[in-house]
C-alpha angles and dihedrals in degrees: 000000000000091000091049089050090054091049090051093049090051092049091053093045093049094035086215134088090209096053091041091053090051092048091049093043095236133109122273091241090053095051090046089053091049090054092050090052092048093051090046090050092050095039092225138094113250095177128038103211118215109184106293092345133064143195125220112246123226089257088048092053090051092047091046094053097045095041089061090052092048095048090049090053091048091051091051090048091053092047093049091048093051090045091055091048089055097038093140088068096041122124132188119198115201127189123193137184109267094216095051122100104251106204092111092045094049091049091048093050091050092049093046093050091049091051096042106026091163093064117089110223120205119189129197131177127209149139121288092263094047092051092048091051093047091051094045092051095044096249090127131028100211132024124203107196149120123284115255100147134054109271111264131210086224087077138045105241114201112186112223111170146328130221133189118245118244135186118232114208136167108286090229096059115108093240121139117238094228116109111292137204119226086235088066087063096049092122092054120072118246114233114221119194106214145112112274092250090054096050097095093051093045092047091053090052093048092050100040100038106023098034097235110174102171129088117279128239120196124230120179095208142009094261091056090047091053091050088054091049091049090054093046093248094136149305130281127221114216135140137256096261095053099038088090087073089067125087103250091200088066105033138041122203127222128189112258120224136174119204087353092301122116114248114228133188120216122207125205142176107233131192134161114273090227091051098055097135129164096261094045091052092043092053092047091050092051091047093050090052089060091065 
């Protein structure tokens, strides 16, 4: 039946028995016969024929939608089975957000390697935009990063954790510790940790999503950012889970709000829906358990 399902999907997509037969590399009479056998097997009409044309019936539309889902699952099952059979040649490529504390990731990698020693694990770190591009172009299999886009059905989106944003300022500044709006810091530069080529993208995110109004100063790493805070050259936006990386003798952290509402950053594991293999899902499951 799987082959007949594929023939039916192609007929609907092409809206032509002739073009579908060509796409499937069989004769038109053969594909017509396959459709007759499929409808007889189901006991329903999938296509309402009108001379040389046809319309898809309500039952046909249902069968069309769910057949695609089933065939996709079957393809993934086959891929996962083959992958397991050739485990000695398997590879898992992981990308993670460079600015994120990596205790959970390190623990997950160690647990995964212990469980699947035959799988070669390759790990890369990058900015949000770099990771998204690597995942989109199949340079990595799974991406562990913050959410900056609307979730897409093109990817599997596994929620991991959320953390409130905070502002890190020089401890000596006369700033109250009650929740603060970025607009209240408009006279103080905002320090953005990024590579120079990523500054424009990061600045747009800070302004559009976080409401930053002040000028932006670039720091290439967290240590440089803390040096800038220590010398009163600006403030840094981070979140609760990564504030422990900051020297608390130099900085103080204040909850960040916008319009009186706390700003929160969500973190996900992402992978392509058509690359949902056994090892990808196993790694994501182990990672989720760490949170």
